[in-house]
N, C-alpha and C positions, 0 to 999 in steps of 0.2 A: 504494500500500500504506500502511496506517496504521502509525504508529510503534509501536503496541502489537503488531501482527503481526510487524513486522520484529524487534522485541525478542524475541518468542517464539521466532523461528527462529535467534537468536544467543545467547540466554541459557542457558548450560550446554553440556555436551558433546553431540555429535550423538546418541549413544545415549540420553542423558537426554531430549533433545528428542523423540526417536522414541517414548519411553514416554509423555511428556506429550501427544503427538499423539493417542493412543488416546482415543476418546470425543469428540474434536472433530468438528464438523460440516463435511464437505466439500460445497461448493455449486458447481454448474455451471449457468450461465445460458445454456442452448442456445436456438437459434432456435425450437425446438418448445415450449419451456417450461423451468421451473426443475426441476432434479433435485438431490437431496441425500442424504447418508447419514452416519451416525456411523462414524468410522474404527475398524476392528476389528483391523487387522494392519499392522505396519510393519517395515521393515528399515533399519538404519543402516549407512552406508558412510563410512569415515573417511579418505578421500582418499589422499594420497601414500604413507602408511605401510600402507594396507590392500591386501593382495595381491589381493583380489577386486574392488576398486573400479575404476571407469572411469578415474579419475585417478591410479591407482597409479604411483609413481615420478615424479610430476609430468607424466604424459601430458596433453597439451592439444591438442585438435583442434577443428575447426569443430563436430563432432558433440557433444562434451562441454563446449563452451564455457559453457553455462548453469550448470554446477557452479561455475564461477569467478565467478559473478555475486554480487550482494548477497544477503543472507539472505532467503529467500522467493521466489527466482527459480524459474520453471517450467522443468523439464527433462523433456521427453518424448523417449523413445528407443524403438527397436524391438528385439525379441529374438524369434527364431523366428517372424517375420512378424507379431507382435502388439505393440501399443504399450503402454508402461508409463509411469506418472506418478511423477516424482521431484521433490523440493523441495530446493533448495540451502540449506544451513545455514552458520553461521559468517560471518565477515567476508568481504568481496570478496577474491577471489584465494586463498581457502582452500577447495579443491574438495571439500567434504564434502556429503553429502546423505542424504535419507530417501526410500525407495521406499514408496509407499502400496500395500499388497497386498490390502486388503479393506475394504468398507464395508457397514454395515447400512442398507438403503434407508429413507428417511424421506419424501421428497417426490418426486413424479413417478414413482412405482413403475410405473404402467401404461406410461409412456413407455419406461422401462428394459426392461420385458418385451417391448415391441414391438421395440426395438432389438436385443435379444439373442435373441428368439424362445425365451425360457426364462422360468421362474418358480421361486419357492422359493429355497432357500439357494444354489443353483448360480448364481443371477443375478449376484452380485457377490463371490463368495468366492475371488478371485484377481486379480492385477494386470491381466492381459489382459482378463479378464471384466468388471471394473468399467469399463475404458475403452470396451469395446464397449457396455456398458449405457448409458454416458453419451453414446455416439455421437461420441466424439472419434476422428477418423479420420486426423488429420495432425499435424504438428509446428509449426503456425503460431504457437502460443502460446509456443514456446521463447523464452527470454531476457526474456519479460515477467514481471511480478511478480504474485503472488497478490493479488487485490483490485483490480488495475488492468486485469484482463482478465475473461474469462467465468468463470474459476475463482476461488474464494475459500475461505478457512477462517473459519468463524464461531466465534469464541472464546466469545461470549456464550451460545450455546446448545450445551451439551455434556452428556455423561454421564460418570460416574465409574466406572471398572472396579472390581469387587469384588476381583479379583486379576489381576495381569499375569504371564504366563509368558514366559520367555526361552528361545529355542532357537537352533540353528544356522540360518544363512540357507539358503534353498532355491535350488537350481539354480546355485550359484556354482562357480567354478573350484576343483578339488580341489588345485591347486598352491599352494604357499606356506603360511606359518604361520598365516594368518588364515582359512583355509577353514572351520574349525569354531568360530570365535568366536560366542558366544551373542548375536548382534545382531539377531535376529528377535524381535519382541515381539507378543504376541497377548492379546486379552481372553479370559481363561479362561472356557470355557463358551459363548462366542458361536458360533452356528452359521454365521455369515458369515465364516468363517476357512478358508483353504485347508488341505486335507488333514486336517480335523478329523473324528474318528469320531463316530458317533451317540451312543455311550456317554459321550463327553466333552461333549456339548451340554447346556446348561442351558436348556430350553425354557420355563422359568418367568420367569426374570429376564434371560436372554440374557447373563448375566455382569455386569450393571450393579448398582450399589448402589441 
Protein backbone atom coordinates (compact mmCIF):
# COMPACT_ATOMS: atom_id res chain seq x y z
CA UNK A 1 0.00 0.00 0.00
CA UNK A 2 1.20 3.50 -0.79
CA UNK A 3 1.79 5.92 2.05
CA UNK A 4 -0.77 8.22 0.43
CA UNK A 5 -3.46 5.56 0.60
CA UNK A 6 -2.61 4.59 4.17
CA UNK A 7 -2.85 8.24 5.19
CA UNK A 8 -6.20 8.54 3.41
CA UNK A 9 -7.64 5.77 5.59
CA UNK A 10 -6.34 7.21 8.85
CA UNK A 11 -6.61 10.98 8.35
CA UNK A 12 -9.86 12.08 10.01
CA UNK A 13 -12.70 10.31 11.77
CA UNK A 14 -14.10 7.19 10.15
CA UNK A 15 -17.34 8.91 9.18
CA UNK A 16 -15.33 11.71 7.56
CA UNK A 17 -13.27 9.16 5.63
CA UNK A 18 -16.45 7.38 4.53
CA UNK A 19 -17.66 10.62 2.97
CA UNK A 20 -14.28 11.28 1.32
CA UNK A 21 -14.41 7.78 -0.18
CA UNK A 22 -17.44 8.70 -2.30
CA UNK A 23 -16.29 9.26 -5.88
CA UNK A 24 -13.02 7.38 -5.44
CA UNK A 25 -12.34 4.61 -7.95
CA UNK A 26 -12.50 1.04 -6.62
CA UNK A 27 -10.36 -1.22 -8.82
CA UNK A 28 -10.28 -5.03 -8.91
CA UNK A 29 -7.69 -6.88 -10.98
CA UNK A 30 -9.43 -10.20 -11.58
CA UNK A 31 -8.04 -13.13 -13.53
CA UNK A 32 -10.62 -12.35 -16.23
CA UNK A 33 -9.72 -8.67 -16.49
CA UNK A 34 -9.80 -5.32 -14.70
CA UNK A 35 -13.08 -4.06 -13.28
CA UNK A 36 -13.62 -0.71 -11.62
CA UNK A 37 -16.26 1.72 -10.46
CA UNK A 38 -16.76 5.01 -8.67
CA UNK A 39 -17.87 4.51 -5.08
CA UNK A 40 -21.42 5.80 -4.62
CA UNK A 41 -22.43 4.58 -1.18
CA UNK A 42 -20.60 3.85 2.08
CA UNK A 43 -21.33 3.15 5.73
CA UNK A 44 -19.06 3.99 8.65
CA UNK A 45 -18.71 1.71 11.68
CA UNK A 46 -16.98 3.18 14.70
CA UNK A 47 -15.68 0.14 16.50
CA UNK A 48 -15.85 -0.55 20.22
CA UNK A 49 -18.39 2.21 21.00
CA UNK A 50 -20.68 1.46 18.04
CA UNK A 51 -23.44 -0.94 19.09
CA UNK A 52 -23.94 -2.01 15.44
CA UNK A 53 -20.25 -2.71 14.73
CA UNK A 54 -18.59 -6.12 14.52
CA UNK A 55 -16.02 -4.94 17.07
CA UNK A 56 -18.52 -3.46 19.55
CA UNK A 57 -17.28 -3.64 23.15
CA UNK A 58 -13.88 -4.80 21.91
CA UNK A 59 -15.06 -8.06 20.37
CA UNK A 60 -12.10 -9.66 18.60
CA UNK A 61 -12.33 -12.96 16.74
CA UNK A 62 -10.53 -14.60 13.81
CA UNK A 63 -13.43 -13.44 11.63
CA UNK A 64 -13.18 -9.72 12.41
CA UNK A 65 -9.40 -9.61 12.90
CA UNK A 66 -8.91 -7.51 9.71
CA UNK A 67 -10.66 -4.60 11.45
CA UNK A 68 -7.76 -4.50 13.90
CA UNK A 69 -5.22 -4.22 11.08
CA UNK A 70 -3.44 -1.18 9.69
CA UNK A 71 -5.57 1.43 7.90
CA UNK A 72 -6.49 0.15 4.44
CA UNK A 73 -6.71 -3.52 5.42
CA UNK A 74 -9.22 -5.61 3.45
CA UNK A 75 -12.09 -7.02 5.52
CA UNK A 76 -14.45 -9.34 3.64
CA UNK A 77 -17.30 -10.86 5.62
CA UNK A 78 -20.52 -12.71 4.88
CA UNK A 79 -24.06 -11.78 5.82
CA UNK A 80 -27.16 -13.66 4.70
CA UNK A 81 -24.87 -15.87 2.54
CA UNK A 82 -23.53 -12.86 0.58
CA UNK A 83 -20.07 -11.36 0.86
CA UNK A 84 -19.46 -7.70 1.71
CA UNK A 85 -16.35 -5.52 1.32
CA UNK A 86 -15.11 -3.44 4.22
CA UNK A 87 -11.96 -1.35 4.70
CA UNK A 88 -10.24 -0.92 8.06
CA UNK A 89 -9.63 2.68 9.10
CA UNK A 90 -7.63 4.35 11.86
CA UNK A 91 -4.43 3.07 13.45
CA UNK A 92 -3.68 -0.60 14.03
CA UNK A 93 -5.78 -2.12 16.84
CA UNK A 94 -8.48 0.55 16.54
CA UNK A 95 -11.20 -1.60 14.93
CA UNK A 96 -13.15 0.89 12.86
CA UNK A 97 -14.11 0.42 9.23
CA UNK A 98 -16.11 1.41 6.19
CA UNK A 99 -18.50 -0.80 4.24
CA UNK A 100 -18.59 -0.14 0.50
CA UNK A 101 -22.25 -0.46 -0.46
CA UNK A 102 -22.32 0.62 -4.11
CA UNK A 103 -20.24 1.54 -7.15
CA UNK A 104 -20.96 3.10 -10.54
CA UNK A 105 -19.27 0.76 -13.06
CA UNK A 106 -16.49 2.24 -15.19
CA UNK A 107 -14.24 -0.50 -16.52
CA UNK A 108 -15.07 -4.14 -17.24
CA UNK A 109 -18.82 -3.58 -17.36
CA UNK A 110 -19.40 -6.57 -19.66
CA UNK A 111 -17.52 -8.80 -17.22
CA UNK A 112 -19.66 -7.54 -14.36
CA UNK A 113 -22.82 -8.23 -16.34
CA UNK A 114 -21.65 -11.77 -17.07
CA UNK A 115 -20.80 -12.36 -13.42
CA UNK A 116 -24.17 -11.08 -12.18
CA UNK A 117 -26.35 -12.05 -15.16
CA UNK A 118 -27.81 -8.58 -14.68
CA UNK A 119 -27.43 -5.18 -16.26
CA UNK A 120 -28.40 -1.59 -15.57
CA UNK A 121 -28.49 0.07 -12.17
CA UNK A 122 -29.24 -3.21 -10.39
CA UNK A 123 -25.76 -4.42 -11.34
CA UNK A 124 -23.84 -2.89 -8.42
CA UNK A 125 -26.32 -0.95 -6.27
CA UNK A 126 -25.77 -2.93 -3.09
CA UNK A 127 -22.90 -4.47 -1.10
CA UNK A 128 -23.60 -8.08 -2.05
CA UNK A 129 -24.37 -7.16 -5.65
CA UNK A 130 -21.06 -5.37 -6.20
CA UNK A 131 -19.13 -8.36 -4.82
CA UNK A 132 -20.99 -10.68 -7.18
CA UNK A 133 -20.34 -8.30 -10.08
CA UNK A 134 -16.61 -8.32 -9.28
CA UNK A 135 -16.76 -12.12 -8.87
CA UNK A 136 -15.17 -12.03 -5.43
CA UNK A 137 -16.36 -15.33 -4.00
CA UNK A 138 -14.15 -15.94 -0.96
CA UNK A 139 -12.29 -14.20 1.85
CA UNK A 140 -8.75 -14.96 0.70
CA UNK A 141 -7.82 -11.25 0.54
CA UNK A 142 -8.67 -10.71 4.21
CA UNK A 143 -5.83 -9.15 6.22
CA UNK A 144 -4.11 -7.95 3.03
CA UNK A 145 -3.86 -4.26 2.25
CA UNK A 146 -5.49 -2.35 -0.59
CA UNK A 147 -2.90 -1.83 -3.31
CA UNK A 148 -0.93 -4.91 -2.23
CA UNK A 149 -3.57 -7.31 -3.52
CA UNK A 150 -6.00 -7.45 -6.44
CA UNK A 151 -8.07 -4.70 -4.82
CA UNK A 152 -7.06 -1.06 -4.96
CA UNK A 153 -8.45 2.43 -4.47
CA UNK A 154 -7.32 4.85 -7.19
CA UNK A 155 -7.19 8.28 -5.55
CA UNK A 156 -5.88 9.99 -8.68
CA UNK A 157 -8.94 9.24 -10.79
CA UNK A 158 -12.03 10.29 -8.93
CA UNK A 159 -15.27 12.22 -9.19
CA UNK A 160 -16.67 14.85 -6.81
CA UNK A 161 -20.23 14.51 -5.53
CA UNK A 162 -22.50 17.51 -6.02
CA UNK A 163 -24.19 16.64 -2.74
CA UNK A 164 -23.75 13.96 -0.09
CA UNK A 165 -26.75 12.67 1.85
CA UNK A 166 -26.43 11.04 5.27
CA UNK A 167 -28.97 8.46 6.47
CA UNK A 168 -29.26 5.67 8.98
CA UNK A 169 -27.38 2.51 8.13
CA UNK A 170 -29.23 -0.35 6.43
CA UNK A 171 -29.86 -3.74 8.00
CA UNK A 172 -28.09 -3.03 11.29
CA UNK A 173 -29.18 -4.28 14.70
CA UNK A 174 -32.04 -2.29 16.19
CA UNK A 175 -30.51 -2.79 19.62
CA UNK A 176 -28.47 -0.07 21.25
CA UNK A 177 -28.16 3.67 20.96
CA UNK A 178 -26.25 3.63 17.65
CA UNK A 179 -28.86 1.87 15.52
CA UNK A 180 -30.15 5.10 13.96
CA UNK A 181 -26.90 7.06 13.70
CA UNK A 182 -26.62 8.80 10.27
CA UNK A 183 -23.47 7.00 9.18
CA UNK A 184 -24.62 5.86 5.73
CA UNK A 185 -23.43 8.22 3.01
CA UNK A 186 -24.64 8.37 -0.59
CA UNK A 187 -24.00 10.45 -3.69
CA UNK A 188 -27.31 12.28 -4.04
CA UNK A 189 -28.98 11.49 -7.36
CA UNK A 190 -26.72 8.58 -8.29
CA UNK A 191 -28.74 5.61 -9.56
CA UNK A 192 -26.16 3.06 -8.40
CA UNK A 193 -27.26 3.42 -4.77
CA UNK A 194 -29.28 0.85 -2.85
CA UNK A 195 -32.96 1.56 -2.28
CA UNK A 196 -32.91 4.78 -4.35
CA UNK A 197 -36.22 5.67 -6.00
CA UNK A 198 -36.49 6.63 -9.68
CA UNK A 199 -37.69 10.11 -8.78
CA UNK A 200 -34.49 10.67 -6.78
CA UNK A 201 -32.19 9.65 -9.65
CA UNK A 202 -30.33 12.32 -11.60
CA UNK A 203 -29.83 10.61 -14.95
CA UNK A 204 -28.04 13.65 -16.40
CA UNK A 205 -25.07 14.03 -14.04
CA UNK A 206 -25.51 10.95 -11.82
CA UNK A 207 -24.91 13.35 -8.94
CA UNK A 208 -21.35 14.37 -9.85
CA UNK A 209 -20.05 17.91 -10.26
